[in-house]
NUTIMAR-514228 format. One record per residue (C-alpha): x, y, z. Coordinates in steps of 0.1 Angstrom, whole numbers, padded with zeros to 4 digits, always signed. Layout:
XYZ
...
This chain:
-0354-0387-0424
-0378-0362-0440
-0393-0354-0406
-0359-0348-0392
-0349-0326-0421
-0381-0306-0416
-0374-0301-0379
-0339-0290-0387
-0351-0266-0413
-0377-0251-0389
-0351-0245-0363
-0327-0229-0388
-0355-0205-0397
-0362-0198-0360
-0326-0192-0353
-0322-0168-0383
-0354-0149-0375
-0343-0146-0338
-0310-0131-0348
-0327-0106-0372
-0354-0096-0346
-0327-0091-0319
-0305-0070-0342
-0331-0050-0361
-0364-0051-0341
-0394-0073-0347
-0413-0045-0366
-0384-0038-0389
-0380-0074-0402
-0404-0087-0429
-0410-0123-0439
-0391-0117-0472
-0361-0106-0451
-0361-0138-0432
-0365-0158-0464
-0335-0141-0480
-0314-0146-0449
-0323-0183-0449
-0317-0186-0486
-0351-0200-0493
-0382-0187-0511
-0409-0168-0492
-0434-0194-0501
-0413-0221-0485
-0409-0200-0454
-0447-0196-0452
-0451-0233-0456
-0433-0236-0422
-0446-0204-0407
-0476-0188-0424
-0473-0155-0405
-0446-0137-0387
-0466-0139-0354
-0466-0177-0357
-0428-0176-0361
-0425-0154-0330
-0448-0176-0310
-0426-0206-0318
-0396-0186-0309
-0411-0175-0276
-0420-0211-0267
-0385-0222-0274
-0369-0194-0255
-0393-0197-0225
-0388-0234-0223
-0351-0229-0224
-0352-0202-0198
-0373-0224-0175
-0351-0255-0179
-0330-0245-0149
-0361-0245-0127
-0375-0276-0142
-0343-0296-0136
-0326-0280-0106
-0354-0265-0084
-0379-0293-0085
-0377-0297-0047
-0390-0261-0042
-0426-0248-0043
-0441-0232-0073
-0440-0199-0055
-0403-0202-0049
-0395-0213-0084
-0414-0184-0100
-0396-0159-0078
-0362-0173-0085
-0370-0176-0122
-0381-0139-0125
-0350-0128-0107
-0327-0147-0130
-0346-0136-0162
-0345-0099-0153
-0308-0101-0144
-0301-0118-0178
-0319-0090-0196
-0301-0064-0176
-0267-0078-0185
-0275-0085-0221
-0287-0055-0241
-0295-0074-0273
-0319-0097-0254
-0334-0067-0236
-0341-0050-0269
-0357-0082-0282
-0380-0085-0252
-0388-0048-0251
-0401-0051-0287
-0425-0078-0274
-0438-0058-0245
-0444-0027-0266
-0470-0047-0287
-0502-0059-0271
-0503-0088-0296
-0468-0099-0288
-0473-0094-0251
-0503-0118-0253
-0480-0144-0269
-0455-0140-0240
-0482-0143-0214
-0496-0175-0231
-0463-0194-0231
-0456-0183-0195
-0491-0195-0185
-0482-0229-0198
-0452-0231-0176
-0471-0218-0145
-0497-0245-0151
-0469-0272-0155
-0452-0263-0122
-0485-0262-0103
-0494-0226-0096
-0529-0228-0082
-0558-0206-0091
-0586-0201-0116
-0571-0199-0151
-0587-0165-0159
-0574-0150-0126
-0539-0163-0132
-0539-0148-0166
-0552-0115-0153
-0526-0115-0125
-0498-0123-0149
-0508-0096-0174
-0511-0070-0146
-0478-0079-0129
-0457-0084-0160
-0470-0054-0180
-0465-0030-0151
-0433-0045-0139
-0416-0047-0173
-0426-0011-0181
-0407-0001-0149
-0378-0024-0159
-0373-0008-0192
-0372+0026-0175
-0351+0014-0145
-0322+0037-0151
-0344+0068-0152
-0364+0056-0122
-0332+0044-0104
-0350+0011-0096
-0328-0020-0090
-0335-0052-0109
-0339-0070-0076
-0366-0046-0064
-0385-0048-0097
-0384-0086-0097
-0397-0087-0061
-0425-0063-0070
-0436-0083-0100
-0438-0115-0079
-0456-0097-0051
-0482-0081-0074
-0488-0115-0091
-0493-0134-0059
-0513-0107-0041
-0538-0108-0070
-0540-0146-0066
-0551-0140-0029
-0518-0146-0010
-0511-0123+0020
-0480-0101+0021
-0466-0119+0051
-0465-0153+0033
-0451-0136+0001
-0423-0120+0022
-0415-0154+0038
-0413-0171+0004
-0391-0143-0010
-0367-0146+0019
-0366-0184+0014
-0352-0178-0021
-0325-0154-0011
-0297-0179-0011
-0304-0186-0048
-0301-0150-0059
-0263-0152-0060
-0237-0151-0088
-0231-0189-0084
-0268-0199-0090
-0273-0173-0117
-0243-0186-0136
-0257-0221-0133
-0289-0208-0149
-0271-0191-0178
-0250-0223-0184
-0281-0244-0185
-0297-0219-0208
-0268-0222-0233
-0267-0259-0230
-0304-0267-0234
-0316-0239-0257
-0326-0250-0292
-0320-0214-0303
-0284-0203-0306
-0279-0177-0278
-0242-0175-0281
-0242-0139-0294
-0271-0126-0275
-0263-0139-0240
-0228-0140-0225
-0217-0168-0203
């Protein structure tokens, strides 16, 4: 029972912090603000999460695992290449259609420290689904593709760049750096086209709501 209560308390803190970060921005929320919102002392909060970055890392792990649950459960018959391309397309569309989540993610990519946290949790997923390559090279490719791609994504309206094009370019940059040729990448991208529809995207969002340990009901519309 104590362990269950501790787990429940941890997730209550994560949910509260997520809401505050999404509404006010990561840099504008202090540990004392989270403690007040959770109706606990700051010392108790730091018992569970010694630093704000530890709390965010936990949050990103939970969100990333929830976002990837659709791929993990529904796309297991597809290759790692296909799954990463479909996943990127769905995630960027979700951010495009949900401004609060975009604001939250933009905060992360504007900070080198937070970007590193995002890359680390994504690396864990890439390893789990079998993306091949030297670990250091995968990390470099992911940093390069995501940093450049997301910078364009956040300026997409000014640049008049579509979400689909940005998603494709991120995937292409990532796999080119891992040594794939453009012809193979184009073939893989075409093989995922049937999944980039409203029907499959809605399945993804439904899975996200159903499996997420963080309450996304306000931030992501079904």
